[in-house]
CHARMM-style PDB file with segment names, atoms N, HN, CA, C and O in Angstrom:
ATOM      1  N   MET     1       1.484  17.719  19.473  1.00  0.00      PROA
ATOM      2  CA  MET     1       0.409  17.082  20.215  1.00  0.00      PROA
ATOM      3  C   MET     1       0.964  15.800  20.846  1.00  0.00      PROA
ATOM      4  O   MET     1       1.625  15.003  20.180  1.00  0.00      PROA
ATOM      5  N   THR     2       0.690  15.621  22.111  1.00  0.00      PROA
ATOM      6  HN  THR     2       0.153  16.268  22.651  1.00  0.00      PROA
ATOM      7  CA  THR     2       1.186  14.434  22.793  1.00  0.00      PROA
ATOM      8  C   THR     2       0.287  13.238  22.501  1.00  0.00      PROA
ATOM      9  O   THR     2      -0.830  13.380  22.003  1.00  0.00      PROA
ATOM     10  N   THR     3       0.799  12.074  22.820  1.00  0.00      PROA
ATOM     11  HN  THR     3       1.706  11.958  23.224  1.00  0.00      PROA
ATOM     12  CA  THR     3       0.033  10.846  22.616  1.00  0.00      PROA
ATOM     13  C   THR     3      -1.258  10.880  23.427  1.00  0.00      PROA
ATOM     14  O   THR     3      -2.311  10.457  22.949  1.00  0.00      PROA
ATOM     15  N   ALA     4      -1.172  11.380  24.647  1.00  0.00      PROA
ATOM     16  HN  ALA     4      -0.317  11.724  25.035  1.00  0.00      PROA
ATOM     17  CA  ALA     4      -2.362  11.450  25.500  1.00  0.00      PROA
ATOM     18  C   ALA     4      -3.428  12.349  24.875  1.00  0.00      PROA
ATOM     19  O   ALA     4      -4.617  12.036  24.931  1.00  0.00      PROA
ATOM     20  N   GLN     5      -3.008  13.453  24.286  1.00  0.00      PROA
ATOM     21  HN  GLN     5      -2.042  13.708  24.240  1.00  0.00      PROA
ATOM     22  CA  GLN     5      -3.961  14.352  23.647  1.00  0.00      PROA
ATOM     23  C   GLN     5      -4.611  13.686  22.432  1.00  0.00      PROA
ATOM     24  O   GLN     5      -5.809  13.844  22.196  1.00  0.00      PROA
ATOM     25  N   ILE     6      -3.821  12.951  21.674  1.00  0.00      PROA
ATOM     26  HN  ILE     6      -2.848  12.823  21.865  1.00  0.00      PROA
ATOM     27  CA  ILE     6      -4.350  12.250  20.506  1.00  0.00      PROA
ATOM     28  C   ILE     6      -5.379  11.207  20.933  1.00  0.00      PROA
ATOM     29  O   ILE     6      -6.448  11.089  20.334  1.00  0.00      PROA
ATOM     30  N   ILE     7      -5.041  10.456  21.977  1.00  0.00      PROA
ATOM     31  HN  ILE     7      -4.173  10.552  22.464  1.00  0.00      PROA
ATOM     32  CA  ILE     7      -5.967   9.433  22.475  1.00  0.00      PROA
ATOM     33  C   ILE     7      -7.257  10.080  22.968  1.00  0.00      PROA
ATOM     34  O   ILE     7      -8.348   9.568  22.717  1.00  0.00      PROA
ATOM     35  N   TYR     8      -7.131  11.206  23.671  1.00  0.00      PROA
ATOM     36  HN  TYR     8      -6.245  11.622  23.875  1.00  0.00      PROA
ATOM     37  CA  TYR     8      -8.322  11.890  24.172  1.00  0.00      PROA
ATOM     38  C   TYR     8      -9.192  12.395  23.020  1.00  0.00      PROA
ATOM     39  O   TYR     8     -10.417  12.288  23.079  1.00  0.00      PROA
ATOM     40  N   GLU     9      -8.571  12.942  21.976  1.00  0.00      PROA
ATOM     41  HN  GLU     9      -7.576  13.029  21.928  1.00  0.00      PROA
ATOM     42  CA  GLU     9      -9.338  13.417  20.824  1.00  0.00      PROA
ATOM     43  C   GLU     9     -10.092  12.255  20.172  1.00  0.00      PROA
ATOM     44  O   GLU     9     -11.238  12.419  19.753  1.00  0.00      PROA
ATOM     45  N   GLN    10      -9.462  11.095  20.086  1.00  0.00      PROA
ATOM     46  HN  GLN    10      -8.531  10.962  20.427  1.00  0.00      PROA
ATOM     47  CA  GLN    10     -10.131   9.921  19.528  1.00  0.00      PROA
ATOM     48  C   GLN    10     -11.253   9.452  20.453  1.00  0.00      PROA
ATOM     49  O   GLN    10     -12.314   9.035  19.987  1.00  0.00      PROA
ATOM     50  N   TYR    11     -11.018   9.520  21.751  1.00  0.00      PROA
ATOM     51  HN  TYR    11     -10.156   9.859  22.130  1.00  0.00      PROA
ATOM     52  CA  TYR    11     -12.013   9.116  22.745  1.00  0.00      PROA
ATOM     53  C   TYR    11     -13.275   9.971  22.619  1.00  0.00      PROA
ATOM     54  O   TYR    11     -14.389   9.456  22.712  1.00  0.00      PROA
ATOM     55  N   LYS    12     -13.095  11.285  22.406  1.00  0.00      PROA
ATOM     56  HN  LYS    12     -12.190  11.703  22.331  1.00  0.00      PROA
ATOM     57  CA  LYS    12     -14.238  12.203  22.343  1.00  0.00      PROA
ATOM     58  C   LYS    12     -15.188  11.890  21.194  1.00  0.00      PROA
ATOM     59  O   LYS    12     -16.380  12.181  21.298  1.00  0.00      PROA
ATOM     60  N   VAL    13     -14.699  11.307  20.101  1.00  0.00      PROA
ATOM     61  HN  VAL    13     -13.731  11.071  20.016  1.00  0.00      PROA
ATOM     62  CA  VAL    13     -15.567  11.037  18.958  1.00  0.00      PROA
ATOM     63  C   VAL    13     -16.241   9.668  19.040  1.00  0.00      PROA
ATOM     64  O   VAL    13     -17.055   9.331  18.180  1.00  0.00      PROA
ATOM     65  N   LEU    14     -15.914   8.880  20.054  1.00  0.00      PROA
ATOM     66  HN  LEU    14     -15.252   9.154  20.752  1.00  0.00      PROA
ATOM     67  CA  LEU    14     -16.545   7.579  20.226  1.00  0.00      PROA
ATOM     68  C   LEU    14     -17.984   7.755  20.693  1.00  0.00      PROA
ATOM     69  O   LEU    14     -18.303   8.747  21.349  1.00  0.00      PROA
ATOM     70  N   PRO    15     -18.861   6.802  20.364  1.00  0.00      PROA
ATOM     71  CA  PRO    15     -20.227   6.845  20.907  1.00  0.00      PROA
ATOM     72  C   PRO    15     -20.198   6.738  22.431  1.00  0.00      PROA
ATOM     73  O   PRO    15     -19.283   6.138  22.996  1.00  0.00      PROA
ATOM     74  N   LYS    16     -21.192   7.316  23.090  1.00  0.00      PROA
ATOM     75  HN  LYS    16     -21.935   7.803  22.631  1.00  0.00      PROA
ATOM     76  CA  LYS    16     -21.246   7.333  24.559  1.00  0.00      PROA
ATOM     77  C   LYS    16     -21.126   5.924  25.152  1.00  0.00      PROA
ATOM     78  O   LYS    16     -20.441   5.737  26.158  1.00  0.00      PROA
ATOM     79  N   LYS    17     -21.776   4.943  24.549  1.00  0.00      PROA
ATOM     80  HN  LYS    17     -22.332   5.095  23.732  1.00  0.00      PROA
ATOM     81  CA  LYS    17     -21.739   3.576  25.066  1.00  0.00      PROA
ATOM     82  C   LYS    17     -20.303   3.051  25.066  1.00  0.00      PROA
ATOM     83  O   LYS    17     -19.863   2.434  26.036  1.00  0.00      PROA
ATOM     84  N   VAL    18     -19.588   3.296  23.990  1.00  0.00      PROA
ATOM     85  HN  VAL    18     -19.945   3.798  23.203  1.00  0.00      PROA
ATOM     86  CA  VAL    18     -18.206   2.828  23.884  1.00  0.00      PROA
ATOM     87  C   VAL    18     -17.316   3.596  24.858  1.00  0.00      PROA
ATOM     88  O   VAL    18     -16.406   3.017  25.453  1.00  0.00      PROA
ATOM     89  N   GLN    19     -17.570   4.899  25.026  1.00  0.00      PROA
ATOM     90  HN  GLN    19     -18.309   5.369  24.543  1.00  0.00      PROA
ATOM     91  CA  GLN    19     -16.813   5.685  26.002  1.00  0.00      PROA
ATOM     92  C   GLN    19     -16.981   5.109  27.403  1.00  0.00      PROA
ATOM     93  O   GLN    19     -16.007   4.980  28.145  1.00  0.00      PROA
ATOM     94  N   ASN    20     -18.215   4.763  27.765  1.00  0.00      PROA
ATOM     95  HN  ASN    20     -19.006   4.868  27.162  1.00  0.00      PROA
ATOM     96  CA  ASN    20     -18.470   4.209  29.093  1.00  0.00      PROA
ATOM     97  C   ASN    20     -17.802   2.855  29.276  1.00  0.00      PROA
ATOM     98  O   ASN    20     -17.277   2.564  30.350  1.00  0.00      PROA
ATOM     99  N   GLU    21     -17.817   2.016  28.229  1.00  0.00      PROA
ATOM    100  HN  GLU    21     -18.244   2.253  27.356  1.00  0.00      PROA
ATOM    101  CA  GLU    21     -17.151   0.714  28.313  1.00  0.00      PROA
ATOM    102  C   GLU    21     -15.647   0.891  28.490  1.00  0.00      PROA
ATOM    103  O   GLU    21     -15.019   0.184  29.278  1.00  0.00      PROA
ATOM    104  N   LEU    22     -15.080   1.834  27.758  1.00  0.00      PROA
ATOM    105  HN  LEU    22     -15.590   2.409  27.118  1.00  0.00      PROA
ATOM    106  CA  LEU    22     -13.649   2.100  27.864  1.00  0.00      PROA
ATOM    107  C   LEU    22     -13.289   2.612  29.257  1.00  0.00      PROA
ATOM    108  O   LEU    22     -12.290   2.191  29.840  1.00  0.00      PROA
ATOM    109  N   LYS    23     -14.104   3.518  29.783  1.00  0.00      PROA
ATOM    110  HN  LYS    23     -14.915   3.860  29.309  1.00  0.00      PROA
ATOM    111  CA  LYS    23     -13.873   4.027  31.137  1.00  0.00      PROA
ATOM    112  C   LYS    23     -13.923   2.901  32.161  1.00  0.00      PROA
ATOM    113  O   LYS    23     -13.091   2.847  33.067  1.00  0.00      PROA
ATOM    114  N   SER    24     -14.894   2.000  32.021  1.00  0.00      PROA
ATOM    115  HN  SER    24     -15.570   2.044  31.285  1.00  0.00      PROA
ATOM    116  CA  SER    24     -15.015   0.912  32.988  1.00  0.00      PROA
ATOM    117  C   SER    24     -13.816  -0.038  32.896  1.00  0.00      PROA
ATOM    118  O   SER    24     -13.377  -0.582  33.909  1.00  0.00      PROA
ATOM    119  N   LEU    25     -13.288  -0.235  31.685  1.00  0.00      PROA
ATOM    120  HN  LEU    25     -13.644   0.207  30.862  1.00  0.00      PROA
ATOM    121  CA  LEU    25     -12.089  -1.067  31.546  1.00  0.00      PROA
ATOM    122  C   LEU    25     -10.886  -0.420  32.216  1.00  0.00      PROA
ATOM    123  O   LEU    25     -10.122  -1.082  32.919  1.00  0.00      PROA
ATOM    124  N   ILE    26     -10.726   0.863  31.993  1.00  0.00      PROA
ATOM    125  HN  ILE    26     -11.347   1.401  31.422  1.00  0.00      PROA
ATOM    126  CA  ILE    26      -9.583   1.573  32.567  1.00  0.00      PROA
ATOM    127  C   ILE    26      -9.692   1.635  34.081  1.00  0.00      PROA
ATOM    128  O   ILE    26      -8.696   1.451  34.781  1.00  0.00      PROA
ATOM    129  N   ASN    27     -10.868   1.887  34.587  1.00  0.00      PROA
ATOM    130  HN  ASN    27     -11.677   2.036  34.018  1.00  0.00      PROA
ATOM    131  CA  ASN    27     -11.060   2.017  36.030  1.00  0.00      PROA
ATOM    132  C   ASN    27     -11.210   0.682  36.743  1.00  0.00      PROA
ATOM    133  O   ASN    27     -11.246   0.637  37.973  1.00  0.00      PROA
ATOM    134  N   GLY    28     -11.297  -0.392  35.994  1.00  0.00      PROA
ATOM    135  HN  GLY    28     -11.268  -0.356  34.995  1.00  0.00      PROA
ATOM    136  CA  GLY    28     -11.395  -1.702  36.617  1.00  0.00      PROA
ATOM    137  C   GLY    28     -12.766  -1.993  37.187  1.00  0.00      PROA
ATOM    138  O   GLY    28     -12.886  -2.777  38.128  1.00  0.00      PROA
ATOM    139  N   GLU    29     -13.798  -1.380  36.642  1.00  0.00      PROA
ATOM    140  HN  GLU    29     -13.700  -0.743  35.877  1.00  0.00      PROA
ATOM    141  CA  GLU    29     -15.142  -1.602  37.156  1.00  0.00      PROA
ATOM    142  C   GLU    29     -15.753  -2.902  36.646  1.00  0.00      PROA
ATOM    143  O   GLU    29     -16.817  -3.317  37.104  1.00  0.00      PROA
ATOM    144  N   ASN    30     -15.089  -3.529  35.714  1.00  0.00      PROA
ATOM    145  HN  ASN    30     -14.224  -3.192  35.341  1.00  0.00      PROA
ATOM    146  CA  ASN    30     -15.578  -4.797  35.174  1.00  0.00      PROA
ATOM    147  C   ASN    30     -15.276  -5.892  36.195  1.00  0.00      PROA
ATOM    148  O   ASN    30     -14.109  -6.156  36.486  1.00  0.00      PROA
ATOM    149  N   GLU    31     -16.292  -6.519  36.732  1.00  0.00      PROA
ATOM    150  HN  GLU    31     -17.239  -6.305  36.495  1.00  0.00      PROA
ATOM    151  CA  GLU    31     -16.108  -7.496  37.803  1.00  0.00      PROA
ATOM    152  C   GLU    31     -15.395  -8.761  37.339  1.00  0.00      PROA
ATOM    153  O   GLU    31     -14.825  -9.483  38.158  1.00  0.00      PROA
ATOM    154  N   GLU    32     -15.418  -9.040  36.035  1.00  0.00      PROA
ATOM    155  HN  GLU    32     -15.880  -8.454  35.370  1.00  0.00      PROA
ATOM    156  CA  GLU    32     -14.761 -10.233  35.531  1.00  0.00      PROA
ATOM    157  C   GLU    32     -13.248 -10.104  35.569  1.00  0.00      PROA
ATOM    158  O   GLU    32     -12.543 -11.111  35.632  1.00  0.00      PROA
ATOM    159  N   GLU    33     -12.746  -8.892  35.532  1.00  0.00      PROA
ATOM    160  HN  GLU    33     -13.319  -8.074  35.481  1.00  0.00      PROA
ATOM    161  CA  GLU    33     -11.307  -8.668  35.571  1.00  0.00      PROA
ATOM    162  C   GLU    33     -10.801  -8.884  36.989  1.00  0.00      PROA
ATOM    163  O   GLU    33     -11.436  -8.466  37.957  1.00  0.00      PROA
ATOM    164  N   THR    34      -9.670  -9.529  37.100  1.00  0.00      PROA
ATOM    165  HN  THR    34      -9.154  -9.869  36.313  1.00  0.00      PROA
ATOM    166  CA  THR    34      -9.089  -9.730  38.419  1.00  0.00      PROA
ATOM    167  C   THR    34      -8.256  -8.528  38.828  1.00  0.00      PROA
ATOM    168  O   THR    34      -8.039  -8.298  40.018  1.00  0.00      PROA
ATOM    169  N   MET    35      -7.781  -7.748  37.840  1.00  0.00      PROA
ATOM    170  HN  MET    35      -7.958  -7.935  36.874  1.00  0.00      PROA
ATOM    171  CA  MET    35      -6.946  -6.603  38.122  1.00  0.00      PROA
ATOM    172  C   MET    35      -7.331  -5.479  37.154  1.00  0.00      PROA
ATOM    173  O   MET    35      -7.489  -5.729  35.959  1.00  0.00      PROA
ATOM    174  N   PRO    36      -7.483  -4.248  37.648  1.00  0.00      PROA
ATOM    175  CA  PRO    36      -7.815  -3.140  36.749  1.00  0.00      PROA
ATOM    176  C   PRO    36      -6.745  -2.956  35.670  1.00  0.00      PROA
ATOM    177  O   PRO    36      -5.576  -3.282  35.876  1.00  0.00      PROA
ATOM    178  N   LEU    37      -7.155  -2.441  34.542  1.00  0.00      PROA
ATOM    179  HN  LEU    37      -8.105  -2.176  34.374  1.00  0.00      PROA
ATOM    180  CA  LEU    37      -6.260  -2.266  33.400  1.00  0.00      PROA
ATOM    181  C   LEU    37      -5.032  -1.446  33.763  1.00  0.00      PROA
ATOM    182  O   LEU    37      -3.924  -1.786  33.347  1.00  0.00      PROA
ATOM    183  N   ILE    38      -5.203  -0.386  34.520  1.00  0.00      PROA
ATOM    184  HN  ILE    38      -6.103  -0.110  34.857  1.00  0.00      PROA
ATOM    185  CA  ILE    38      -4.073   0.479  34.859  1.00  0.00      PROA
ATOM    186  C   ILE    38      -3.038  -0.294  35.683  1.00  0.00      PROA
ATOM    187  O   ILE    38      -1.836  -0.082  35.527  1.00  0.00      PROA
ATOM    188  N   GLU    39      -3.503  -1.187  36.555  1.00  0.00      PROA
ATOM    189  HN  GLU    39      -4.480  -1.359  36.681  1.00  0.00      PROA
ATOM    190  CA  GLU    39      -2.577  -2.003  37.341  1.00  0.00      PROA
ATOM    191  C   GLU    39      -1.886  -3.044  36.465  1.00  0.00      PROA
ATOM    192  O   GLU    39      -0.720  -3.368  36.689  1.00  0.00      PROA
ATOM    193  N   GLN    40      -2.597  -3.567  35.470  1.00  0.00      PROA
ATOM    194  HN  GLN    40      -3.544  -3.304  35.288  1.00  0.00      PROA
ATOM    195  CA  GLN    40      -1.995  -4.523  34.547  1.00  0.00      PROA
ATOM    196  C   GLN    40      -0.877  -3.864  33.757  1.00  0.00      PROA
ATOM    197  O   GLN    40       0.176  -4.467  33.548  1.00  0.00      PROA
ATOM    198  N   VAL    41      -1.099  -2.633  33.318  1.00  0.00      PROA
ATOM    199  HN  VAL    41      -1.954  -2.143  33.488  1.00  0.00      PROA
ATOM    200  CA  VAL    41      -0.074  -1.904  32.575  1.00  0.00      PROA
ATOM    201  C   VAL    41       1.138  -1.644  33.464  1.00  0.00      PROA
ATOM    202  O   VAL    41       2.277  -1.831  33.036  1.00  0.00      PROA
ATOM    203  N   ALA    42       0.896  -1.215  34.692  1.00  0.00      PROA
ATOM    204  HN  ALA    42      -0.029  -1.063  35.040  1.00  0.00      PROA
ATOM    205  CA  ALA    42       2.000  -0.949  35.623  1.00  0.00      PROA
ATOM    206  C   ALA    42       2.794  -2.224  35.900  1.00  0.00      PROA
ATOM    207  O   ALA    42       4.023  -2.192  35.943  1.00  0.00      PROA
ATOM    208  N   GLN    43       2.104  -3.335  36.087  1.00  0.00      PROA
ATOM    209  HN  GLN    43       1.105  -3.361  36.053  1.00  0.00      PROA
ATOM    210  CA  GLN    43       2.784  -4.606  36.326  1.00  0.00      PROA
ATOM    211  C   GLN    43       3.611  -5.010  35.100  1.00  0.00      PROA
ATOM    212  O   GLN    43       4.733  -5.497  35.238  1.00  0.00      PROA
ATOM    213  N   GLY    44       3.059  -4.808  33.919  1.00  0.00      PROA
ATOM    214  HN  GLY    44       2.147  -4.413  33.807  1.00  0.00      PROA
ATOM    215  CA  GLY    44       3.778  -5.121  32.692  1.00  0.00      PROA
ATOM    216  C   GLY    44       5.054  -4.306  32.559  1.00  0.00      PROA
ATOM    217  O   GLY    44       6.089  -4.827  32.143  1.00  0.00      PROA
ATOM    218  N   LEU    45       4.980  -3.021  32.912  1.00  0.00      PROA
ATOM    219  HN  LEU    45       4.139  -2.598  33.250  1.00  0.00      PROA
ATOM    220  CA  LEU    45       6.165  -2.167  32.851  1.00  0.00      PROA
ATOM    221  C   LEU    45       7.233  -2.619  33.839  1.00  0.00      PROA
ATOM    222  O   LEU    45       8.424  -2.603  33.527  1.00  0.00      PROA
ATOM    223  N   ARG    46       6.799  -3.024  35.036  1.00  0.00      PROA
ATOM    224  HN  ARG    46       5.832  -3.037  35.289  1.00  0.00      PROA
ATOM    225  CA  ARG    46       7.768  -3.541  36.022  1.00  0.00      PROA
ATOM    226  C   ARG    46       8.452  -4.800  35.493  1.00  0.00      PROA
ATOM    227  O   ARG    46       9.657  -4.982  35.666  1.00  0.00      PROA
ATOM    228  N   GLU    47       7.669  -5.667  34.846  1.00  0.00      PROA
ATOM    229  HN  GLU    47       6.690  -5.519  34.706  1.00  0.00      PROA
ATOM    230  CA  GLU    47       8.246  -6.897  34.301  1.00  0.00      PROA
ATOM    231  C   GLU    47       9.234  -6.596  33.174  1.00  0.00      PROA
ATOM    232  O   GLU    47      10.270  -7.253  33.068  1.00  0.00      PROA
ATOM    233  N   VAL    48       8.924  -5.619  32.341  1.00  0.00      PROA
ATOM    234  HN  VAL    48       8.082  -5.086  32.426  1.00  0.00      PROA
ATOM    235  CA  VAL    48       9.839  -5.245  31.257  1.00  0.00      PROA
ATOM    236  C   VAL    48      11.161  -4.747  31.832  1.00  0.00      PROA
ATOM    237  O   VAL    48      12.231  -5.093  31.331  1.00  0.00      PROA
ATOM    238  N   LYS    49      11.083  -3.926  32.892  1.00  0.00      PROA
ATOM    239  HN  LYS    49      10.214  -3.644  33.299  1.00  0.00      PROA
ATOM    240  CA  LYS    49      12.309  -3.428  33.527  1.00  0.00      PROA
ATOM    241  C   LYS    49      13.135  -4.596  34.073  1.00  0.00      PROA
ATOM    242  O   LYS    49      14.357  -4.618  33.926  1.00  0.00      PROA
ATOM    243  N   LEU    50      12.466  -5.563  34.701  1.00  0.00      PROA
ATOM    244  HN  LEU    50      11.473  -5.546  34.821  1.00  0.00      PROA
ATOM    245  CA  LEU    50      13.184  -6.715  35.240  1.00  0.00      PROA
ATOM    246  C   LEU    50      13.818  -7.555  34.129  1.00  0.00      PROA
ATOM    247  O   LEU    50      14.925  -8.067  34.293  1.00  0.00      PROA
ATOM    248  N   ILE    51      13.133  -7.694  33.025  1.00  0.00      PROA
ATOM    249  HN  ILE    51      12.234  -7.279  32.891  1.00  0.00      PROA
ATOM    250  CA  ILE    51      13.683  -8.444  31.888  1.00  0.00      PROA
ATOM    251  C   ILE    51      14.918  -7.737  31.349  1.00  0.00      PROA
ATOM    252  O   ILE    51      15.925  -8.381  31.057  1.00  0.00      PROA
ATOM    253  N   ARG    52      14.848  -6.424  31.217  1.00  0.00      PROA
ATOM    254  HN  ARG    52      14.030  -5.901  31.454  1.00  0.00      PROA
ATOM    255  CA  ARG    52      15.998  -5.651  30.724  1.00  0.00      PROA
ATOM    256  C   ARG    52      17.189  -5.751  31.670  1.00  0.00      PROA
ATOM    257  O   ARG    52      18.337  -5.756  31.224  1.00  0.00      PROA
ATOM    258  N   GLU    53      16.925  -5.831  32.974  1.00  0.00      PROA
ATOM    259  HN  GLU    53      15.993  -5.827  33.337  1.00  0.00      PROA
ATOM    260  CA  GLU    53      17.993  -5.953  33.958  1.00  0.00      PROA
ATOM    261  C   GLU    53      18.511  -7.388  34.060  1.00  0.00      PROA
ATOM    262  O   GLU    53      19.504  -7.643  34.741  1.00  0.00      PROA
ATOM    263  N   GLY    54      17.847  -8.316  33.392  1.00  0.00      PROA
ATOM    264  HN  GLY    54      17.040  -8.109  32.839  1.00  0.00      PROA
ATOM    265  CA  GLY    54      18.264  -9.708  33.427  1.00  0.00      PROA
ATOM    266  C   GLY    54      17.791 -10.461  34.659  1.00  0.00      PROA
ATOM    267  O   GLY    54      18.270 -11.560  34.936  1.00  0.00      PROA
ATOM    268  N   LYS    55      16.867  -9.888  35.391  1.00  0.00      PROA
ATOM    269  HN  LYS    55      16.477  -8.995  35.166  1.00  0.00      PROA
ATOM    270  CA  LYS    55      16.366 -10.515  36.612  1.00  0.00      PROA
ATOM    271  C   LYS    55      15.146 -11.386  36.367  1.00  0.00      PROA
ATOM    272  O   LYS    55      14.715 -12.120  37.256  1.00  0.00      PROA
ATOM    273  N   LEU    56      14.587 -11.308  35.166  1.00  0.00      PROA
ATOM    274  HN  LEU    56      14.937 -10.712  34.443  1.00  0.00      PROA
ATOM    275  CA  LEU    56      13.404 -12.079  34.817  1.00  0.00      PROA
ATOM    276  C   LEU    56      13.603 -12.624  33.412  1.00  0.00      PROA
ATOM    277  O   LEU    56      14.093 -11.928  32.522  1.00  0.00      PROA
ATOM    278  N   LYS    57      13.213 -13.887  33.226  1.00  0.00      PROA
ATOM    279  HN  LYS    57      12.815 -14.453  33.948  1.00  0.00      PROA
ATOM    280  CA  LYS    57      13.390 -14.528  31.926  1.00  0.00      PROA
ATOM    281  C   LYS    57      12.325 -14.030  30.956  1.00  0.00      PROA
ATOM    282  O   LYS    57      11.140 -13.983  31.286  1.00  0.00      PROA
ATOM    283  N   ALA    58      12.763 -13.660  29.756  1.00  0.00      PROA
ATOM    284  HN  ALA    58      13.726 -13.699  29.488  1.00  0.00      PROA
ATOM    285  CA  ALA    58      11.831 -13.244  28.707  1.00  0.00      PROA
ATOM    286  C   ALA    58      11.171 -14.490  28.124  1.00  0.00      PROA
ATOM    287  O   ALA    58      11.835 -15.502  27.897  1.00  0.00      PROA
ATOM    288  N   LEU    59       9.877 -14.416  27.885  1.00  0.00      PROA
ATOM    289  HN  LEU    59       9.337 -13.594  28.069  1.00  0.00      PROA
ATOM    290  CA  LEU    59       9.126 -15.537  27.336  1.00  0.00      PROA
ATOM    291  C   LEU    59       8.776 -15.277  25.884  1.00  0.00      PROA
ATOM    292  O   LEU    59       8.500 -14.143  25.492  1.00  0.00      PROA
ATOM    293  N   THR    60       8.789 -16.321  25.103  1.00  0.00      PROA
ATOM    294  HN  THR    60       9.012 -17.242  25.422  1.00  0.00      PROA
ATOM    295  CA  THR    60       8.307 -16.213  23.733  1.00  0.00      PROA
ATOM    296  C   THR    60       6.797 -16.393  23.742  1.00  0.00      PROA
ATOM    297  O   THR    60       6.216 -16.784  24.755  1.00  0.00      PROA
ATOM    298  N   LEU    61       6.170 -16.110  22.621  1.00  0.00      PROA
ATOM    299  HN  LEU    61       6.641 -15.793  21.798  1.00  0.00      PROA
ATOM    300  CA  LEU    61       4.727 -16.268  22.534  1.00  0.00      PROA
ATOM    301  C   LEU    61       4.342 -17.741  22.726  1.00  0.00      PROA
ATOM    302  O   LEU    61       3.314 -18.043  23.333  1.00  0.00      PROA
ATOM    303  N   ALA    62       5.162 -18.644  22.210  1.00  0.00      PROA
ATOM    304  HN  ALA    62       5.996 -18.399  21.716  1.00  0.00      PROA
ATOM    305  CA  ALA    62       4.901 -20.073  22.385  1.00  0.00      PROA
ATOM    306  C   ALA    62       4.952 -20.454  23.869  1.00  0.00      PROA
ATOM    307  O   ALA    62       4.150 -21.267  24.327  1.00  0.00      PROA
ATOM    308  N   ASP    63       5.892 -19.869  24.618  1.00  0.00      PROA
ATOM    309  HN  ASP    63       6.543 -19.208  24.246  1.00  0.00      PROA
ATOM    310  CA  ASP    63       5.978 -20.131  26.070  1.00  0.00      PROA
ATOM    311  C   ASP    63       4.710 -19.670  26.774  1.00  0.00      PROA
ATOM    312  O   ASP    63       4.208 -20.348  27.671  1.00  0.00      PROA
ATOM    313  N   VAL    64       4.201 -18.531  26.371  1.00  0.00      PROA
ATOM    314  HN  VAL    64       4.609 -17.981  25.643  1.00  0.00      PROA
ATOM    315  CA  VAL    64       2.991 -17.991  26.998  1.00  0.00      PROA
ATOM    316  C   VAL    64       1.809 -18.893  26.731  1.00  0.00      PROA
ATOM    317  O   VAL    64       1.010 -19.152  27.630  1.00  0.00      PROA
ATOM    318  N   PHE    65       1.685 -19.386  25.483  1.00  0.00      PROA
ATOM    319  HN  PHE    65       2.335 -19.176  24.752  1.00  0.00      PROA
ATOM    320  CA  PHE    65       0.582 -20.277  25.153  1.00  0.00      PROA
ATOM    321  C   PHE    65       0.691 -21.616  25.879  1.00  0.00      PROA
ATOM    322  O   PHE    65      -0.325 -22.233  26.198  1.00  0.00      PROA
ATOM    323  N   ASP    66       1.912 -22.065  26.140  1.00  0.00      PROA
ATOM    324  HN  ASP    66       2.738 -21.563  25.881  1.00  0.00      PROA
ATOM    325  CA  ASP    66       2.101 -23.317  26.856  1.00  0.00      PROA
ATOM    326  C   ASP    66       1.688 -23.224  28.316  1.00  0.00      PROA
ATOM    327  O   ASP    66       1.307 -24.223  28.926  1.00  0.00      PROA
ATOM    328  N   GLU    67       1.764 -22.022  28.873  1.00  0.00      PROA
ATOM    329  HN  GLU    67       2.073 -21.210  28.378  1.00  0.00      PROA
ATOM    330  CA  GLU    67       1.377 -21.843  30.285  1.00  0.00      PROA
ATOM    331  C   GLU    67      -0.071 -21.944  30.400  1.00  0.00      PROA
ATOM    332  OT1 GLU    67      -0.613 -21.823  31.499  1.00  0.00      PROA
TER     333      GLU     67
END
């Protein structure tokens, strides 16, 4: 079973209200968010690739809190 299948099986047992909230987070329907979740994940992956290539400085948790 793939990770996606496991996540979907867990999603199916959630209450309808929670399913709808999760869908809105994934689709970026929440107006308070500046960027949809899927775009945030994609941006994070791009940053990880840049860090691995040495083109972007890795930050510690303390650095993030200082920003």
